[in-house]
C-alpha distance (Angstrom), angle and dihedral (degrees) to the residues before:
residue distance angle dihedral
M1 . . .
T2 3.81 . .
A3 3.80 102.9 .
R4 3.81 102.2 -166.1
I5 3.79 123.6 22.3
L6 3.78 124.9 -174.0
I7 3.81 111.3 -146.5
T8 3.80 115.7 -168.8
G9 3.79 119.6 -159.1
A10 3.79 86.9 27.2
G11 3.80 92.3 157.9
G12 3.80 93.9 57.8
G13 3.77 128.1 93.9
V14 3.80 99.0 -86.6
G15 3.80 93.1 35.7
T16 3.79 91.4 54.2
L17 3.80 91.3 49.3
M18 3.80 91.7 49.7
R19 3.81 97.2 45.3
T20 3.80 94.7 85.1
R21 3.80 97.1 26.7
L22 3.82 95.3 57.5
A23 3.80 93.3 45.4
T24 3.80 110.5 110.5
E25 3.78 134.2 162.8
G26 3.78 111.5 -77.8
R27 3.80 94.4 15.0
V28 3.80 126.7 113.7
L29 3.79 119.2 -154.2
R30 3.79 112.5 -153.3
L31 3.80 102.9 -158.3
L32 3.80 118.7 -159.2
D33 3.79 129.7 -173.8
I34 3.79 138.7 143.3
A35 3.80 88.5 -121.9
E36 3.77 126.8 65.8
L37 3.81 110.4 -88.5
P38 3.81 126.4 -142.2
A39 3.79 111.9 -89.8
A40 3.78 119.3 -102.5
A41 3.77 114.8 -80.8
D42 3.79 120.5 -130.8
G43 3.77 108.3 -66.7
E44 3.81 93.7 5.6
N45 3.80 111.5 138.8
V46 3.79 101.9 -148.1
E47 3.79 138.8 132.6
L48 3.80 116.1 -149.9
V49 3.80 121.7 -145.5
E50 3.80 125.0 -178.0
A51 3.79 106.8 -156.9
S52 3.79 144.4 115.0
V53 3.79 124.6 -105.8
T54 3.81 86.4 -133.8
D55 3.84 92.3 65.1
M56 3.80 109.1 89.1
A57 3.80 96.0 -167.6
A58 3.79 91.5 49.8
M59 3.79 92.1 47.0
E60 3.79 92.8 50.0
A61 3.80 89.4 50.8
A62 3.81 90.2 48.7
M63 3.83 90.4 53.3
K64 3.82 93.8 61.5
D65 3.84 111.2 125.8
V66 3.81 91.0 -7.2
D67 3.81 120.2 148.3
A68 3.81 97.9 -168.2
V69 3.79 141.9 -4.0
I70 3.79 131.3 -135.6
H71 3.80 106.5 -162.5
L72 3.80 111.7 -154.5
G73 3.80 96.6 142.3
G74 3.78 124.2 119.5
H75 3.78 140.2 61.0
S76 3.80 109.6 -37.1
L77 3.81 95.8 -165.0
E78 3.79 135.3 46.8
E79 3.80 114.1 -68.7
S80 3.80 138.9 165.2
W81 3.79 117.0 -65.0
D82 3.82 92.1 -109.4
K83 3.81 92.3 55.7
I84 3.81 93.7 44.0
L85 3.80 92.0 48.2
R86 3.80 95.2 47.3
V87 3.79 100.2 42.6
N88 3.80 108.8 23.1
I89 3.80 101.8 33.2
D90 3.81 104.4 26.3
G91 3.81 88.9 36.0
T92 3.80 92.0 55.9
H93 3.79 90.6 48.5
T94 3.81 90.4 49.7
L95 3.80 91.3 50.2
L96 3.81 94.6 48.9
E97 3.78 93.0 45.0
A98 3.82 91.7 48.7
A99 3.81 89.5 50.0
R100 3.80 90.7 50.4
R101 3.79 93.6 48.5
C102 3.81 91.2 49.1
G103 3.79 96.4 46.0
V104 3.81 97.3 -111.7
R105 3.79 103.6 154.7
R106 3.81 103.6 -171.9
V107 3.79 127.8 57.8
V108 3.80 127.7 171.4
L109 3.81 112.4 -159.3
A110 3.80 125.6 -157.9
S111 3.79 105.4 -131.5
S112 3.80 122.3 167.7
N113 3.77 146.7 -134.0
H114 3.81 84.6 -111.9
A115 3.82 89.3 73.7
V116 3.81 84.4 75.0
G117 3.79 97.9 24.2
Y118 3.80 95.6 136.0
L119 3.78 92.0 55.5
E120 3.79 104.7 117.9
R121 3.77 116.4 -124.4
A122 3.80 87.8 -138.3
D123 3.81 87.1 71.3
G124 3.80 88.1 74.1
E125 3.79 131.1 -125.5
A126 3.79 110.4 4.5
G127 3.79 109.8 -121.1
D128 3.76 121.3 -135.7
Y129 3.80 92.6 -109.5
A130 3.82 97.3 40.4
F131 3.80 107.6 160.8
P132 3.82 113.0 -96.2
R133 3.80 114.6 -92.0
P134 3.81 102.7 162.5
D135 3.77 119.3 -163.5
T136 3.82 100.4 -158.9
Y137 3.79 142.4 9.0
Y138 3.79 84.3 -88.9
G139 3.81 89.0 56.1
V140 3.81 90.1 49.1
S141 3.81 88.8 54.2
K142 3.80 90.0 55.8
V143 3.81 90.9 50.4
A144 3.81 87.4 52.1
L145 3.81 90.0 47.3
E146 3.81 90.6 54.6
A147 3.81 91.6 46.5
L148 3.80 92.2 50.3
G149 3.79 90.2 48.5
S150 3.80 90.1 52.1
L151 3.80 91.2 49.7
Y152 3.80 94.3 50.4
A153 3.80 91.8 46.6
D154 3.80 94.3 49.3
R155 3.79 99.8 38.0
Y156 3.80 100.0 37.5
G157 3.79 103.7 25.3
M158 3.79 94.9 -117.3
D159 3.80 123.0 151.4
V160 3.80 106.5 -119.9
I161 3.80 125.6 174.0
A162 3.80 121.7 -174.1
I163 3.80 114.6 -157.8
R164 3.79 115.2 -155.8
I165 3.79 95.0 -148.4
G166 3.78 116.4 -153.4
S167 3.82 109.2 -166.0
C168 3.80 118.3 -36.2
F169 3.79 111.3 -165.8
E170 3.78 135.7 127.1
K171 3.82 88.5 -100.2
P172 3.83 135.3 3.2
R173 3.79 108.3 -86.8
D174 3.81 100.5 -160.7
V175 3.79 142.6 6.6
R176 3.80 94.7 -84.9
M177 3.80 90.1 56.3
L178 3.79 89.9 61.2
S179 3.82 82.8 75.9
T180 3.82 101.5 33.2
W181 3.82 102.0 37.9
M182 3.78 122.7 128.3
S183 3.79 111.2 -173.3
P184 3.81 114.8 -135.6
D185 3.80 90.2 -117.3
D186 3.80 91.5 52.2
G187 3.79 88.3 45.7
A188 3.79 89.5 57.7
R189 3.82 90.1 47.2
L190 3.80 90.2 52.7
F191 3.80 94.1 47.4
E192 3.80 89.9 49.5
A193 3.80 90.2 51.2
C194 3.80 90.3 50.2
L195 3.81 91.0 49.9
S196 3.80 95.6 48.6
A197 3.82 106.4 35.4
P198 3.81 108.8 114.7
S199 3.82 115.2 -112.7
P200 3.81 99.0 -25.4
G201 3.81 94.9 168.6
F202 3.80 107.6 -165.6
R203 3.80 119.0 -13.2
V204 3.77 138.1 167.7
V205 3.81 113.7 -153.9
W206 3.77 135.5 172.6
G207 3.79 117.0 -113.1
V208 3.80 104.0 -146.1
S209 3.78 138.3 115.5
G210 3.79 123.8 -110.7
N211 3.78 92.1 -84.4
K212 3.79 119.5 179.4
R213 3.82 87.2 -143.3
G214 3.81 93.7 43.7
W215 3.80 122.9 142.7
F216 3.80 98.4 -165.3
S217 3.78 140.9 84.0
L218 3.79 117.5 -116.3
D219 3.81 95.1 -171.7
E220 3.80 97.5 109.0
A221 3.80 93.8 42.2
R222 3.80 90.8 50.7
A223 3.81 89.4 48.4
L224 3.80 86.7 61.9
G225 3.80 91.7 52.3
Y226 3.82 100.4 -93.8
E227 3.78 117.2 146.4
P228 3.81 114.1 177.3
Q229 3.78 116.4 -143.1
D230 3.80 101.2 -175.1
D231 3.81 133.7 75.7
S232 3.80 128.0 -166.8
E233 3.80 89.4 -139.9
E234 3.80 87.3 88.3
Y235 3.81 87.2 71.5
A236 3.81 99.5 34.5
A237 3.80 99.0 100.7
A238 3.80 93.5 51.1
V239 3.82 93.5 44.4
L240 3.79 93.6 48.7
E241 3.79 91.7 46.6
Q242 3.79 90.3 54.1
H243 3.81 100.1 40.0
G244 3.80 108.2 19.0
E245 3.79 124.1 -141.6
L246 3.79 120.6 -42.7
D247 3.78 117.6 -92.4
P248 3.84 100.8 -109.2
S249 3.82 90.7 -141.7
S250 3.82 94.0 54.3
P251 3.82 125.6 99.5
A252 3.81 87.8 -118.9
A253 3.80 89.2 63.1
K254 3.81 98.0 38.7
Y255 3.81 105.3 43.3
V256 3.79 137.2 46.7
G257 3.82 88.6 -128.6
G258 3.79 91.7 56.7
A259 3.79 117.5 -165.5
W260 3.81 89.7 -0.2
C261 3.81 85.9 77.2
G262 3.81 90.4 59.5
P263 3.83 128.3 92.6
D264 3.79 95.5 -96.0
F265 3.80 90.3 73.1
D266 3.82 97.2 50.7
T267 3.79 94.6 119.8
A268 3.80 94.1 167.1
V269 3.80 91.0 61.8
K270 3.81 91.7 46.7
E271 3.82 91.2 50.4
A272 3.78 90.2 51.0
G273 3.80 89.6 54.3
R274 3.79 94.9 -121.2
C-alpha cells in the first residue's frame, strides 16, 4: 500500500472529491494547494501544505517521505497563454523535477480530454494514445504534461501515468457528460490502480466510467487493474429531459472537446483584441 501520497491541487474539484475516497487505514494524504485547505476532520490522516506547484523549493519540501504523487494542480479552465505556461506547463515540470530530485518514483498526472479535443467523434472510439489535437491553450498544457511525463519516465526510469480525465463530478451535468463522465468512486478506483500497478513505466489512460454512451477506450486503464463500476446511463433520462439531445451541427456533438472547440474559447483572438 502507498503510505504517503502527495496530492497537488487538493482544494480543486477532483482533489476535493478524492480527499475522502483515497483515505485508507495506514495512509497519509499530504494535500497541497495555493489556497487554504479545510482543516482535518476528526480521525482524518492528512497533512496540509499551502504552496504553489511553480515553487521548486516548496515542491522539494513537499516531496519529503512521499511514496507517490497525484498531480491535479493547475488551471482547470482556459486561461491566457502566460498563465497556462507558468502554472500548467512550468508547474508540471517543477513537480516532476522535484519528484526526481527527491527519489519519488511514481507520479500520476491529471491530463484531459481537451488534449485531443479536436478529435472528431465520427472517428469512433478514442484510443488511449490518440494523437494530440488540443482545443485550447489548456489542452496544449495537457499535451505538454503528457510529453513531460514520457520524458521523465524514459530518461529517469520513473513510473508516470497520465489520465485523460473526461468529466469528474458527482453526476453528469449535461448530455455530453453522459459520454465523458467519470464518477468520483470510479475516479478513486482508477487512481488506486495507477498507484498500485507494478512497474507501469509511462502510460496514457482514459479517465471515464463504464458509460453505455462512452466514446473512449478503457483498454489501458483495465490493463492497470481498473474496473469501473458506474455508468452515466443511470442519469440519462433526467439529463435528456432537462437539456434535450445535442444539436448534431454543434461542436459539442462533433468533437471530443465539445463546446471548447467553439468560438467562445478562442483565447488567442481575445488576447489579440480582435
